[in-house]
Steps between C-alpha positions, in 0.01 A plus 500: 500500500279792603326484166418134554363571846290778363367277222419228755315746721300623200416144400402420857260794511345395169457140617360619830229702321424204273463272803238729645270478198146381551380182332316707238807711428722196483260340252510811280882501505504127413265554204707792372824299524339198331381710207842669462680166502265355239559800274875457533476128425307569180746764388801274550384232254515718187860617529614149600321353198653758262850443639465125464367538147787730404765268641337201331491680166865601543613143557273380212669736255846425638426129442397567140809715439730236660335231288554705184863576596590144605304338218710650222 
């Protein structure tokens, strides 16, 4: 419980300092976060595509093998 209270106090202090940013500082933080999120979005497409391609190929070959096995 004390750990949770300490974490909440730390988060409160961080949010308090963020709330006191000037408009120019807030704009800089917003631009930084936007660029970081866009980089993460671009990175996530490649692994997802490769996973989907691998799973699709697996089922494709399983279908061929099942067809060969059941066709005989």
